[in-house]
Structure formats: C-alpha cells, structure tokens
N, CA, C and O atoms as a DFTB+ gen file, in Angstrom:
232 C
 N C O
     1  1      35.372     243.242     121.988
     2  2      34.918     242.018     121.292
     3  2      33.394     241.817     121.749
     4  3      33.090     242.027     122.923
     5  1      32.373     241.380     120.741
     6  2      31.089     241.135     120.935
     7  2      30.838     239.797     121.742
     8  3      29.900     239.636     122.524
     9  1      31.740     238.929     121.463
    10  2      31.440     237.692     122.153
    11  2      32.674     237.106     122.492
    12  3      33.718     237.675     122.172
    13  1      32.681     235.913     123.174
    14  2      33.937     235.219     123.567
    15  2      34.106     234.265     122.757
    16  3      33.135     233.652     122.313
    17  1      35.457     233.941     122.393
    18  2      35.878     232.861     121.562
    19  2      35.870     231.400     122.637
    20  3      36.308     231.490     123.784
    21  1      35.419     230.332     122.188
    22  2      35.322     229.198     123.024
    23  2      35.889     227.959     122.134
    24  3      35.164     227.105     121.623
    25  1      37.087     227.996     122.050
    26  2      37.698     226.709     121.064
    27  2      37.374     225.489     121.599
    28  3      37.141     224.589     120.792
    29  1      37.295     225.214     122.929
    30  2      36.907     223.805     123.333
    31  2      35.500     223.350     122.949
    32  3      35.233     222.202     122.593
    33  1      34.709     224.255     123.042
    34  2      33.026     224.185     122.485
    35  2      33.224     223.929     121.059
    36  3      32.667     222.904     120.665
    37  1      33.825     224.547     120.249
    38  2      34.004     224.536     119.004
    39  2      34.480     223.136     118.442
    40  3      34.012     222.483     117.510
    41  1      35.385     222.907     119.151
    42  2      36.145     221.449     118.862
    43  2      35.326     220.374     119.272
    44  3      35.492     219.261     118.772
    45  1      34.531     220.564     120.056
    46  2      33.589     219.458     120.625
    47  2      32.620     219.236     119.492
    48  3      32.503     218.174     118.879
    49  1      31.923     220.363     119.268
    50  2      30.782     220.533     118.025
    51  2      31.423     219.906     116.893
    52  3      30.694     219.064     116.370
    53  1      32.715     220.065     116.269
    54  2      33.206     219.785     115.107
    55  2      33.331     218.316     115.184
    56  3      32.990     217.572     114.265
    57  1      33.854     217.899     116.362
    58  2      34.056     216.263     116.438
    59  2      32.827     215.608     116.388
    60  3      32.806     214.542     115.773
    61  1      31.919     215.964     116.840
    62  2      30.711     215.633     117.185
    63  2      29.974     215.272     115.904
    64  3      29.441     214.182     115.695
    65  1      30.002     216.335     115.049
    66  2      29.365     216.440     113.742
    67  2      29.993     215.532     113.123
    68  3      29.236     214.837     112.445
    69  1      31.337     215.174     113.060
    70  2      32.297     214.246     112.282
    71  2      31.898     212.936     112.683
    72  3      31.802     212.028     111.857
    73  1      31.668     212.785     113.847
    74  2      31.328     211.336     114.379
    75  2      30.061     210.933     113.979
    76  3      29.865     209.769     113.628
    77  1      29.045     211.896     113.995
    78  2      27.708     211.380     113.291
    79  2      27.833     211.150     111.893
    80  3      27.332     210.124     111.433
    81  1      28.538     212.098     111.012
    82  2      28.796     211.921     109.535
    83  2      29.458     210.335     109.311
    84  3      29.079     209.502     108.488
    85  1      30.405     210.223     110.167
    86  2      31.146     208.974     110.058
    87  2      30.233     207.668     110.302
    88  3      30.336     206.706     109.540
    89  1      29.296     207.663     111.438
    90  2      28.690     206.866     111.556
    91  2      27.571     206.554     110.792
    92  3      27.117     205.411     110.851
    93  1      27.007     207.481     110.014
    94  2      26.017     207.321     109.006
    95  2      26.435     207.076     107.427
    96  3      25.578     206.924     106.556
    97  1      27.725     207.058     107.186
    98  2      28.270     206.847     106.034
    99  2      28.428     205.422     105.443
   100  3      28.376     205.124     104.249
   101  1      28.611     204.678     106.397
   102  2      28.667     203.220     106.282
   103  2      27.083     202.605     105.733
   104  3      27.032     202.021     104.650
   105  1      26.047     202.760     106.426
   106  2      24.695     202.293     105.902
   107  2      24.595     203.027     104.361
   108  3      24.211     202.434     103.353
   109  1      24.951     204.199     104.406
   110  2      24.530     204.772     103.030
   111  2      25.217     204.171     101.912
   112  3      24.626     203.983     100.849
   113  1      26.690     203.788     102.118
   114  2      27.589     203.255     101.092
   115  2      26.932     201.994     100.934
   116  3      26.663     201.691      99.771
   117  1      26.591     201.139     101.895
   118  2      26.325     199.892     101.567
   119  2      25.020     199.772     100.724
   120  3      24.837     198.887      99.888
   121  1      24.018     200.881     101.074
   122  2      22.822     200.922     100.295
   123  2      23.066     201.270      98.836
   124  3      22.455     200.731      97.914
   125  1      24.020     202.228      98.680
   126  2      24.266     202.518      97.173
   127  2      24.955     201.561      96.567
   128  3      24.638     201.237      95.422
   129  1      26.058     200.918      97.252
   130  2      26.963     200.000      96.452
   131  2      26.302     198.605      96.174
   132  3      26.563     197.911      95.191
   133  1      25.368     198.270      97.216
   134  2      24.926     196.825      97.091
   135  2      23.434     196.824      96.553
   136  3      22.670     195.912      96.870
   137  1      23.038     197.866      95.735
   138  2      21.658     197.777      95.509
   139  2      21.427     196.710      94.327
   140  3      22.277     196.525      93.456
   141  1      20.322     196.093      94.370
   142  2      19.882     194.901      93.351
   143  2      20.125     195.430      91.904
   144  3      20.326     194.700      90.933
   145  1      20.078     196.844      91.883
   146  2      20.203     197.503      90.499
   147  2      21.402     196.987      89.879
   148  3      21.336     196.591      88.715
   149  1      22.421     196.946      90.479
   150  2      23.998     196.986      90.168
   151  2      23.889     195.502      89.519
   152  3      24.043     195.370      88.304
   153  1      23.603     194.317      90.408
   154  2      23.418     193.245      90.155
   155  2      22.814     192.897      88.874
   156  3      23.435     192.241      88.037
   157  1      21.456     193.372      88.668
   158  2      20.811     193.158      87.548
   159  2      21.372     193.826      86.219
   160  3      21.078     193.423      85.094
   161  1      22.170     194.838      86.472
   162  2      23.063     195.595      85.230
   163  2      24.054     194.748      85.017
   164  3      24.371     194.780      83.828
   165  1      24.780     193.894      85.725
   166  2      26.148     193.319      85.545
   167  2      25.505     191.928      84.859
   168  3      26.171     191.324      84.019
   169  1      24.178     191.451      85.258
   170  2      23.904     190.285      84.622
   171  2      23.440     190.418      83.114
   172  3      23.521     189.536      82.259
   173  1      22.918     191.743      82.955
   174  2      22.536     192.064      81.596
   175  2      23.587     192.182      80.857
   176  3      23.597     191.608      79.769
   177  1      24.693     192.942      81.275
   178  2      25.887     192.993      80.466
   179  2      26.441     191.645      80.119
   180  3      26.772     191.422      78.955
   181  1      26.577     190.643      81.136
   182  2      27.091     189.384      80.797
   183  2      26.485     188.690      79.747
   184  3      27.138     188.203      78.823
   185  1      24.960     188.603      79.865
   186  2      24.043     188.068      78.831
   187  2      24.365     188.667      77.625
   188  3      24.490     187.914      76.660
   189  1      24.552     190.054      77.442
   190  2      24.747     190.683      75.886
   191  2      25.927     190.207      75.391
   192  3      26.054     190.085      74.173
   193  1      26.973     189.867      76.276
   194  2      28.341     189.552      75.962
   195  2      28.399     188.284      75.505
   196  3      28.919     187.986      74.430
   197  1      27.914     187.539      76.228
   198  2      27.478     185.958      75.800
   199  2      26.708     185.835      74.495
   200  3      26.997     184.929      73.713
   201  1      25.922     186.541      74.273
   202  2      25.079     186.420      73.128
   203  2      25.919     187.069      71.861
   204  3      25.762     186.632      70.721
   205  1      26.691     187.989      72.120
   206  2      27.472     188.450      71.144
   207  2      28.794     187.495      70.923
   208  3      29.246     187.375      69.785
   209  1      29.323     186.909      71.888
   210  2      30.162     185.734      71.574
   211  2      29.513     184.617      70.817
   212  3      30.150     184.071      69.917
   213  1      28.498     184.298      71.060
   214  2      27.805     183.189      70.357
   215  2      27.612     183.645      68.927
   216  3      27.912     182.962      67.947
   217  1      27.090     184.844      68.891
   218  2      26.810     185.214      67.333
   219  2      28.086     185.508      66.487
   220  3      27.997     185.705      65.275
   221  1      29.427     185.538      67.237
   222  2      30.333     185.743      66.450
   223  2      30.944     184.105      65.883
   224  3      31.478     183.882      64.797
   225  1      30.704     183.246      66.839
   226  2      30.934     181.783      66.574
   227  2      30.318     181.422      65.410
   228  3      30.953     180.866      64.514
   229  1      28.876     181.734      65.296
   230  2      28.085     181.048      64.608
   231  2      28.333     181.544      62.818
   232  3      27.667     181.009      61.931
C-alpha cells in the first residue's frame, strides 16, 4: 500500500467540514429568505390583486 489509511483523521475532517457548513447555512438562509425584494414583491402582488378586485366591483 502506498499510504496508510487514517479513518479517525478522515472522520474528524469530515465532521469539521460539516460543522463549518452547518454554521454558515443559517446566515445564508436568512439573507436569501428575508431580502427586502420578497417584501416588495408581496406588496406589489397584493396591490395588483386589490386593484383587480376594485375593477371587478365597478
């Protein structure tokens, strides 16, 4: 065998990478999901629906 297998080192590296990814996903999720863009889009849709409902009543 050209090299020794080191399962403990591999496991620690794997867990370390997963811990880093897990700790960074929360801010990324918050940034994407709570962007002001989504609020503006939701308000625009509500305004369009309100205007459509008013047009149907008239």
